[in-house]
N, C-alpha and C positions, 0 to 999 in steps of 0.2 A: 422487507421491500414491497412497496405497493405502487401501482400505477397512479392512484389517487394523490400521491405526493408529487408527482411531476406536472405541476401546474404552470400555466402561463401567467407571468406577472403583468403588471401594468406597464405599457410601453410609452415613452416620451418620444412621440413620433417627430415632433418639431425639433427637439433638441438632437435626436439621432441624425435627422437630415443635415443639420447644421455641422455637427461633428464629422460626418462623412466627407463633406466638402473641405473642412478644415484639415483633416488628416490627409486627405489626397493632396492637398496643396503642400503640406509640410513634408510628407514622406514619399511622394511620387509612387514609383513601382514597389516600394516596400509596404504599401498599403493596398489591400486587395478586397474587393467586394464581390468577386465572381462566385457562383454557386459551388463549384468544386472546392475552392479554398475555404468557404464557409462550412461545407459538409465535413471537411477534414478537421475542423476545429469545434466540433460538437460531439456529444457523446455516441459512441458506436460499439462499446464493449457491454455484453449482457443485453438484457431485453428492454431497458428504459428507452423510450423514444428520444430521438435527437431534437434539440432546440437550438437552432443556428443563430450564431451572431450575425450583425449586420455588416461587419467588416473585421479584417484581420490585419494587425500592424505588426511587422517584424522589426523588433527593437534591437539595437546594437550596443547600446551603452546606457548609463545611468541618465544621461541628459534626455535621451529619447523617452525613457520611462516617465520621467518627470513631466515631460512636454505633453505626453498622452494623458497623464492623470490630471494635469491642470486643465487641459482642453476638455476632457470628459466631465470633470467636476464642475466647471464653469457653466455647462449645459445640461447638467444633470443626467448624464448618460452612463449606464453601467459598464464596468470593466471586468473581464474574466481572464485571469492569468492562465497561460497555456505552456506546459512543458513538452511532454511527448504524447499525452493523451491516453495514457494506460489506466487511468483511473476507473474504478469499477462501479461506483455509486452516483453518477451523473455530475460529478464535481465540475465538469467543464461545459455543461449545458448553459445556454444564454437564455434563461427562463424570461427575462424581460427585455430580450434583444440586447444591443450594444456592442462593445469592441472586444475582440479577443486579442490579448497581448501575447504574442508568440516569442518565447525566449530562446529559440533554437539557435540564434546567432549571438547570444550572449553566453558563450560556452568556454571562456577562457579560464585557465588557472592563474589566479592573481599573485599567489605566493605559496610557497611551500617551506615550512619551518621544520626541518628534518629533526634538529636537536630538541625541539619541543613537541614533536609528534603532532603536528597540526598543519592544516592548509587553509587557504581561502580561496573560494571559486565563485564564478558567476552561476546564476540559477539554472542556465540552460545546459550545462555539461551533463552528460549522463554518467551514471556510476561506472560503466565500462570504459569510457572515455578517460574518467579520472584515474581509474586504476592502471590503464595503459601508460598515462603519463607518469605514475608514480612508480612504475615497475623498477626503474634503475636507482631509485632511492632506497630500496629495501623495505618500503612501506606499502600498505594498501589500506583502502577504506572497505570495512568489513560488511556494511549493511547491504543485504542482497535480497530484494523483494521478488526476484525471479525476472520480471520484466526489466528491460534496459532503460529504467526510468531516469528522469531528470533529477538532479539534486534538489532543485527548488521544489519540484513537485513532491519528492520524497519527504522534504521538510514539512510542506503544507499539509499533507495527509498523515503526517506522524508514521511513516512506513517502518516496516521492520523486515521480516523475511526469515529465510533459513538459518542465518547465523545469529539471530537475536538472543538465543538461549545462552550463548557465551559473550556476545559482544554488545547486547542491548539493542535498543530501537533508535530511531532518529532522535528522540527527545534526550537520550543518553549520550549522543555523539555530535551534537551541535553546541559549539561554544558561544557563537555570536551570530547575528544577522545584521544586515543593513536592510531597511524597509522604507518604501516610499508611502507616506501616509496621505490622508484625504485632502490635505492642503498642498500636496505636491513636494512636501520637504522629504529629504532622506535622512532618516535617523538611524543610529547605531545602538543595538540593544545591549552590548557588552564588549569587553575587550577579550584578549586571548588567555587571561589567567584560567587555570583549571578550576578555580573556584571563586565565588564572590558572595558577600552578603550585602552588596550595595543596592538597596532599593527593590522594587518589585522585579520579578523575574520576567521581564519583557521577552526574552528570547523564547522561553516556553509558552508564552502567550501567543506568539505567532506561529510556533510549531503546532501543526494540527488544526490551524484555523482555516484552512482550505481556501485562502485567498479572500476571506470575508473581512479582514480588518486592515489590509494593506498589501503592497506588492513587494515581494522579496527580491532585492537586487544583488546581494552576495550572502555566501554562507561560510562560516569558519567552522571547520570539521576537525574532530579528533582522528588521529590515524594510528595504525597499529603495525608492528613489525611483521613482515612476511614470516610465517612460521618455518623453522628449520625442517621439521618433518610434518607431513600430512598423511594420515591414514584413514580408511573408511570401509565400509562394508554393508551388507545386507543380511536381515535376519527375519525368517518368517515365524509366525506364532500360530498356536491352535485356535485362538479366538481374539477378538479385538480387545476384550477385557484383559486378556494375558499381556498383549502388547502394550496397552496403556499402563498396567501395573509395572511392567518392566521399566517403562519410561519414568514413572514416578519414583521407583526405587533408585534408579540411576540418578536423578536429580537430587533426592533426598540424601544419597550418600556423598554428594559434593563432587562427583566425577565431572570435571570441567569439559564435557562434551561440546564440540563447536556447533554440530548440527545433529538433530535427531527428529526425523521425519516420519509421520505415520501415514500409510496408504492402506485403505481397507481392500477387500477382495475385489470389488468391482473396479477400484482404481488400478489395482495390479493388473487385471485383465486388460484394461484399456491401455496401460503403459507397455505391456508386453506386445500388444498388437501395433501400437503406434511407434514405438522406439525399437521394435524388433529385438525384444528381450525374451528371456526364457525362464524367469523366475516362477516359483509356485504361486498360484492365485489364491492367496491367502492374506490375512492381515500381515503387514510387513513394516519393519523399520529400516529407514536409510540413515547411516550414521557417518559422522566425520570427526576426527580428532586432530587437534593442532598441539605442537609442541616440539620437544626434542625427540630424538630417536627412542631414548629410554622412556620418556613420559608418555609418548604415543602408544608404545607397546604395553605399558602398564595399564593405561586407560582401556585399551581394546581387550585386555585379558580381563579386567574387572567387569566390564560390560558383558563379555562372553559368560562368565560365571552367573551373572544376574539373569541373563537370558535363559540359561540352562534351568534355573529355578522356577521359570514359568513355562516350561515345557516347549521352548523354542527349538526350531531346527538349528543345524550348524550355522554359527556365524561366519559368512563368507567375507573375510577381511582381505584388503588389498591395500598396498602403498604405491601401486603403479599408477602414474599420473593419468595415463590414457584410460585406464579402467575407471578410475574415479570420475574423470570427466564424462565418460559415457553415462555413469550412474546418475550424476547430477544434472546432465542434459535432459535425461529422462524425466527426472523430477521436475525440472522447470517446464517441460513440456506437458505437464500433467493436465493442464487445462485443455489444450488442443487434443490431447489423447482422449479426455472425457467427452469433448465435443464429437470426436470421431465415433464414439459408440452408436450414435444415430444421427447423421448429418442433416436429416430432415427436420430435427427438433431445434429449438432455440435454447440457449444456455443462460441460467441465472446463477451467478456465483456470489455466495454469501459467506460471511465468516462470523464466528462468535469466539469469546475467550472466557475461560473459566479458572478459578484456582486450580493448581496442578492436582491437588488432592480429590477434585471432583470430575477430572478429566474422563476417567474410565466410565463413570456414571452417565455423563452428558453424551458422550459419543455412543454408548450402548443404547440409551434411550432414543437417540436421534436415529440410529440404524433401525431400530424397531418401528419407529414412526415412518421411515422410508418404506419398509416392507409393507406395513399396514395401509399405507396411502397408495401403494403400487406404483412409486415413482422410480425413474431411472436416475440415480443421484449418487455419484461416486464421493467418497470422503477422502480428504488428504489434509494433513495439518502439520503445524509446527508444534509438535507434541511437547516439547521441552518447555514451552511457554504456556500450555494450557489452551493454545489457539488452533482451531481447525476450520477448515473450509469445506462447503458442500457445494457441488455443481448440479443444480437441479435442471434436468432436460425435460422440456414440455413443448406442447403445440401451442404457440402464441397466437394461432388464429382461432383456436377453440376456447371460448370464454370458460367452459367448465374446467379445461385443463389449466388455465391461466389461475382460476380460483383455487384449484387444488395445490398448485405450486406456491402460490402466495399464502394459503392457509399453512402449508408445512413451514415456510420461512417464519411465519408469525409464531408458530409454536416452538421453533428452534430458539428464536430470540427470548421468548418468554422463559423457557426452559433454562437458558444460560443465566438470565437475570434472577430466576429463582434460587440459582446456585451461587448467587453473589458474584456473578460474572458480568460481562459487558456485551452489548449488541454488536460490537465491533472490535476486534483486536488490531486490525491494520488496514482494512479497506477505507475507513473513514465513514463519515455520515452522508455527506453530499445531499441528494434528494431521496435516495433509496431507503435510507435508515431514519429519517426524520421521526416517523412515528415511534420508532423503538427508543430513540433517544429520549422522547418525552416519558416513556415508561421508566427508563433508567435514571434519569436525573430529576425528575419532579420539578420542585420549586427552584432548584439550583438553575434551571433554564432562565428564569428571570434575571439572575446574576449575569448570565451570558448575554442576554438581550440588553442589559445596561451597558456592558462593555461595548457591544456591537454599536449601539447608539451613540456612546461617547466617542468612538473612534471613527465611525462612519455615519454621521447623522443622517445623510441623505440616502444611505442604503445603495451605494453605487459599487462597492466592492463585492463582486460575485453574489448577487442577491438571489434569494430562494434556495440557499443551502443551509444545511445543519439544522435550523429551526425556523419557524414562522414568526415574522414580526407582526 
């Protein structure tokens, strides 16, 4: 992540002025240009500076979306899709100005096909809203990035989260999309069949595209049955390497753990203070198992034996729903817990992902780098995927401290790439990871640019993100 990547693009002042008038005429009070609305629709998470849109339109249906796209396209004005604004890499910044398309009112469940284990939803519905709707069907949508993000935003950033080790990421759980393209036409990328060999995989082309190729208007998702039994627990380890090695062994043995999260000593201290817990402040794994009474008990016992091999403390297992809820609430609040370590500092949240066999090495080297650099930077990760996050706390008003934080992040990404990993497991690229994507993809970026130019020749869909044109 580097401030140099948050640049202002060229503004089409005449086109923007015209579009502001046209959208106000078409949408009335559903189109806002006030400062507070614009600020709410620009980047505010982590230290990347906000770049405000010129207006915000609250769409309610596909017809609204196509009208906005056609109007903006006719006058060469950028469009930035907006879900809930929880992205971490500047994905919703309006680097060249333009119109923020707010999907919060397109939040309906369009269909649930319980027999086929799938549903189709509008992009503005959040994952919690969806699971509340599904509760009486005995089904749930398993992708849980922590934040109560919108489904459209999760698809656009290829989100994953705590359940990904068992249920996969968004790319594994989206069957089809409808998308409004640059000419204002809505296309459908696939049907509901669980597999297809029909042409290019357009669904996955748009998943992770961060709104740079078109505007998603519906998402068809795979669903899962709510487990008969859920159990979970906490286990402390003598070292970070021991905890990582226990994760690697658990995955390699094929234990179908639903969640296996790693928190280092600093993160445990933060969680204890913020969530009023009393766990040992040492490298710790949070786990959850899904299945029947018998399979969950077996999985827990298998993990207990593995943990003991690596010198772990007693595995504190529970099947009590309230106790599990408290545990995972603390995990989901890890970001805020980390920020509370020193409220006077700014937080920079970053992530990398490596092959599971390299996880212990990457985390250990990163922790050593943190110590040598003198940073306050807790580590938390979706360890079963080889994906971990570092929250770097620093003084954003001190240029030397900013340089120190950015230098650490650069080394972290280079370290992951050297281990055949990636610069981002789930945050996405946005503006903050652009430089590292160049390192990771090399000449393959030229292919991405060709796709972008082919689908969005005027660079109107979320410009200034992922790579430089």
